[in-house]
N, C-alpha and C positions, 0 to 999 in steps of 0.2 A: 435384234441385237446381233450382231457380227460375232460370228462363232469363237475370233480371235478373243473376244471380250469375256466370253463364258469362264472361262478360269477363274477370272477376276471377281466376275460376278459371285460364285461360288466360294472364293475366299472373304469376300463382304459381308455375304450371310453367315457363314461362319465366325466370322469376325464378329458380327453384331449379336450375334445366339451367345457366345461366349461373354460378353461383357453384360447381358442381360443375367446369365448365371452368377457371375463375380458380386454384380449388385442384388441380387436376388440373396444372396446371403448376408451380406454384410450388410443390410437394411433389416435381417431378421434378427440380429446380434446388435446392432449400431440402437442407441437412444436417439440419436439427430434424426428428424423429420427429412432433413436434405440427403438422405441415402435412400430414402423410399422415393423420392422425386426422380433421380439420377436410374433407380430403377423402372420408373414410367417413363423415362426419356428415352430409355434403350428400348422398351414392348414398342413405345409409339416410332421409334426408327424403323423397328423390324416390321412394322407395318405398313409403314410408308415405301420402304424397299420391296415388299409383296403386292402392295394394291398399284402401284407403279410397273409393275413388271407384267398386269392384266391388261393394260391399256397403252397399246403402242400405236396406233393411229386414232387420226381425227383429231380437228382444231379443238373443238368444244369437251371432248372426252378428254385428252390431253390437259386441257385448262382448265376444268374441273378438278379433277385427280390430283392438280400439284396442289391443291386445297389441302390436300392431308397431309403436308408438309407443316401446317399451321399448327399439330398437337405438340410434334418436339421442339418447334419454334417458341411456341410459350412458353413451353417449361423450361428453355435453357436462358431465353431473356427475363423470366421471373425470378432468376438466380442473379443477373443482374441490375435490373431493378430494386429488388431488395436491398442491396449494397447500400442506397441513396433512400433506403427507408419508403419506396415506393411502392404500388400495388398494379398487378395487374389487370389492365383494363379488360375483365370478361365480359363485362356487360356491353361495353362499345363495340367489341370484336363480335360479340354473339350476333350484334344486327348489321357490324360491316363484312361479314362473311357470306354470308344471304346475297344482301345485295351485291358483291363483286360478281357471285356466281349467278343474277338477273343479267349482270349488266354485260360479263363475256357470252350468257346467251343472246344478250341483245345486239352484241358485236357479230355474235357467228351468223347471225339470221340475217346481218345488213353485208353477210360474205365478206366481212374483212380479213387482212393477212392476219395471220396467228401471232405476231407480236403484241398488235394492238386488242385479239381476242384473251388474249392469256393478260395483258396488262393490268385488268381490274382484280385477277386473283394475286398476281405479282406482288403488285401494291399492297395488299392486305398482309400477307406472307414478310413483307419487309420491314411493316409496319412498325413491328417490336424490335425489330433493330436500330431502325434510326432512331427510336426514342431512347435506346439506352446508351449508343453512340450520343446524341444530344445532351443527354443529364451525367452522362460521364466525363465529355470533353468541354462542355459548356459551362451549364448548371452549377456542376458540383468538380469543376474543374482543381480546384485546390484542396478539394477532401477525397477521403479515402488511402488506401495505399497503392502506392505505382504501382506494385505487380498485379493487384486486380483491374487497375486501369487498364493496363496494358492489354492483358489477358481477353479483358471484357470487350473492350476495342475492338482487339483482331478478331475475336470471336463473332465479333456483329459485322466487321465488313467483309469477311470473308465470308458470311450467309446472305449477306444484301449480293456479293456477286454469284453466289450462286444461283439464287433464284432470278437473277436477270439473266444469266448467261441462258437457263433453263427455258425463258420467256423470247429469248431471240434465235436458237438454234434446235429446237426441240422437237421441232415439228418437222418432220422430213428432211432429216439431217444428211449433211454427207458422213462418210466415214471419218475425217478426221473431225467434223465435230461432236461425232457421236462420243468417239474417243475423250475430248477434249471435256465435253459434259459430264461423261462416267466419273472420267479423271479428278475432277473438280469433285464433285457428289463423294469419290471416293477418299479424296485427300481431306475434305469436310469433315466426315466421318471420323477418320482417322487423329483430323486435329483436336476432335472436340473429343473422343476419347482420352487423350492426353491431360489436353488442360482443363477440361471441365474438373476433372478430380482435384486438379491442382487450386483451382477457383473455388472449389466448394471447400476445401480444406482453409483457405484464405479467408471464408466468409465463418469459417464454426469459429478458427480463431479470434477473428476478430469479435466475434459475439460472444466469446465468453470473456475476452479480454474486457468489453463492454460491461458487461453483468458484473467481472468481478470490480473493475472501478466504480459503479454504482455501490455497490456491497458495500465496496470499503469508504465510500466517502459518504453513505448513508449512517455505517458506524461509526464513523469519524464525528461527522455530526451529532449523532448520539450522546458518543462520548462527552465531546467538546459541551453540550447542554448539559449534560449531569455530571459534569465537571465543575460548570460555572453555578449548577444549584447547590451543590453542597458546599461549594467554597461561599457563597452568599449565606447560606443554612449558619456554615462556621465563624464568619464575621458577626452575625446575629447573636447567635449564642455566645461568643463573646466577649462581647459589649453588654447584652442582658445580665452576665453571669459576672461582671467585673463590677458594677455599682453595689447589687446585692453584697459582696465577699469583702468590698470595703468597708462599708456599714458595720458588718459582723465583726470584721476585724478592729475597728473602730472600738466596738462596744468589748469586745474581747479583752481588749488595751486597757481602757476603763477599769475589768471588771479582773485584771490581772493588779491593780494598783491598789485594788481595794482591801483593807485591813482586816476585813471581816470575813475573810476567807480561811478556812483552816489547810492544814498540811495536802489533805485527801484532794480537796478542791482545788489547791493550787497546783496540784502535780496534773488534777484534769485538763485544769486550763492550759498548763506547758503542751500536754498532746495536743489541744486540740489547736494548738498554732503550729504545731507541728503541719497539722494537716491542713490548715489554712494554708500556710505558706508553700507546702506541696500544691496545691490548688493553684496557687498565684504565679507559681514556679512554670503549672502545665499552661494558664493562660497566657504568661507572658510569651514562653518558646510557640506555641500556637500563631501567635500573633506576629512572630519573627517569620516564624516560616511561611507562612500566607505572606509577607510583605515580601520577603526574599524570592519567592518562586511568581508572584503576580506582577513584580518589576516594579513595583513601587518603592521600594528603597533604593536609592542610587548609592551606588559607592564612588567614592573619589580615592582611584588608586593612585598609590605614587609610591617612590623609593623610602623605606624606611629598613634603618638600620636592625639586623637581625641580635644585635649583643644589645640593642637599647629595648627588644623586644623580651629577650629572656631576661633582663635586668626587671623590666616592670611584672612579668611571670612569678618571678621567685619572690618578689617583695609581696605580690598577691597570694600567692599561696603556703608560705614558708609556716604560720601560724597553723594553717590546718593540718599540716604534715605531722608538726608536733604535735599537735590534740592526739592525732591518730598512734603516734609514735614509728611514723615510717619516714625513712631517708629519702630525700629529693635530690637527686643527683642532676645539674646541669652539665654538660659537655659541648663545647661549641669549637668545633673543628674546621670552622671558616675562618677568614681573615674578620679583622676586628671591623673592617670599614665594610665589610660585603651586605648589600641589601637585600630587598626583596620587593617586588611592586605589588602590593596588597594596600587594603584600606586598615588601618593599623587597629581603631578600635572594632572594628568585626572581628580584626586576625585576634587579636589579644582575647577578648572577650566575650567572643564566640565561636572562634575554633578551638586556638590554643589552651583555653578555659575548659572546655567541654571534654577534649581529651584527654586534660590533665584531671579534670574531674572523673571521668570514669577510673583513669588508672588508681586514682588515690580511694574510691567509694569500694574494689574490688580487689584492693587487695589488702595483706591482714597486718596487722602489729610487726612490728621489727622485721619489716621486709623493704624491698628498696624499689623506687620507682627513678630512669632513668630518661634524661629528653637528653637524646644526639642531634646534633645539626650536623651536616657535614657535606659535601658537592660528590654526588654519583651520577656516572653515566650520563654528565651534563646537566643535570638537574639538581637543586635544592635540596634537600633531604629533610623532615623533621620526622625524629623518629620520637613515640613515647613507648617506652616498654616497663612495663609490671612484672612482678613475680606472684599474681595474685590467683584467684581462683580460676580462672581462664573464660573459655566459650566454648558452646557446645558447638559442633561443626553445621548441625540445624539451622542454632541461630545467626550462626557467623555468617551465613549466604543471604540471609536477609536484614541485616543489621543496619544498612543504609535505607532500607524500605521504610517510608513512611508509614506506608498500611499495615507492617507486621509489627506484631507484638512483641516488642524485644527485652521490653522493661523487666530487671529485675533487681532485689533487696542488694543493698552490699552488704558488706562484711560485717558491719555494726548498725547493720537494721536501715542502712541509707535508703532513702525511696527515688525515683526517676521518674519521667516523664516519657522516654522513648521519643523525645524529639530529638535530643542533643545530636545526636550522630547522622541524622539528615539535614539537618542545618549544615553540618559539619561539609559533608557531602557538599552542598549547595554552593557553600561560599567557596570552595576550593573549585569545582568547576568555572566559576566567575573569576577565578585569580588565575584561571586560564593553567589550574592545575590537578590532581587528583589525589585519592585518597583510598588507601590499601589496609587491612589490617588481617594479622594471622595470630591465631592462639593456639592452647594446649591445654589440658586437664589433666593431663598424668600425673601423678603423685610427685615425682621426683623435677619436671622441667615444667610445672604449670605457668600459664600466665598469656600475658599478652601483647601485639605490639601494633601499632597503628603508624603508617609511614604515609607522609604527608610529601609528595613531593610538588616543587614550585618551580615555574622555569626561570632560568637564571635573566638576569636583569641586562638589557643591553643598554647602550647609549641613545639609542632612538626611544626607548619606551620609558623616559624620563619620567613621564607622570598622564595620566588619562581620565576621564570620567567614566565608568562602565552603570548604563543601568541597565538593566536584566530585564 
């Protein structure tokens, strides 16, 4: 080695040792196996640096000692090959390495020039690089991230250049050839120290992303299958319960008409009927909710006058409010011709009916329930306000959750199913709106307010069919 290059050789050896120390510490604490491979890579680089420094003359010696480069080359190439789910061909190279050594020995005995003597060794060393470039740029050119592709190809191409340069100029080099050879080797290791960690991090991120995507996909599939099984079971149960229920209600109706029953027996029949009606309502709500969510119910959305809806709602509930001695006030602050884009039947009988029934159910006699229609922040607002017993914060958070137990007994013993408000939310979303609730249970200001927001109808939205 020329004397002027010795400081650079010392710097390179220190540089390699620093990398060994860094990756030794990292691989002790990191879970990823890849950091341990990087530690082995720099150990192999140091071994190559020392071994090549001991052999400085002779065609055969310089050729065979270059085989030591295969150790770090194989480690680096395996990083790139793993990107494409390829395994490094250790068995193939276990045969190729001694074969290359024998061919170099044969060429040496023929007293051929050094580039020919070293050619088998150089070809074996650049084999993993060529395979990495072929996979990256040809076989999988449309796959993996661009950053990994560029880094992997650059490292492989530069490695090939260094190997070929060694085979051409290592034997009896001129001072310039020695400097070029040493300089390219130094730059090669320097580039590897910078780009290999980047490449490794890219690999780790890709593997973690693939793992998370696979986990999410599996979990989604499991949840979908579970949901489908539950929906199927629900349909079977509802169907199997409905038929016997109708038969029992028919028999109970006949029994109720019988003149042989005493007062106590008639009272028991009435109570039984209430329970049967409650079961029937639950089945009806379950069926409706399942139809809404599964998409088997088609909604014909059209322009419906708000004033017409309010008139039907008042006729539907006036007697029920009178029975409980509660004042029902409807206040329409919209114009007489204001319309909403809804399915009229579901809006009145499923959305409005559920909200107002709730308010009636939890209001005490001699109180008031207000239904207010107004325009707020570019949306049409329907507010149902009661001054009843209110809803606790814990229940309020899961009020529209079908899986939560939110059903409560009303102020006069009225029962519920817990399906009404989830159905309201499902329809509100179909209408392109939203539903919110706020409540208080303080003594002086108890009550609940449900706010249904619907979009203002524009001319182009005259009518449409919505299949959920």
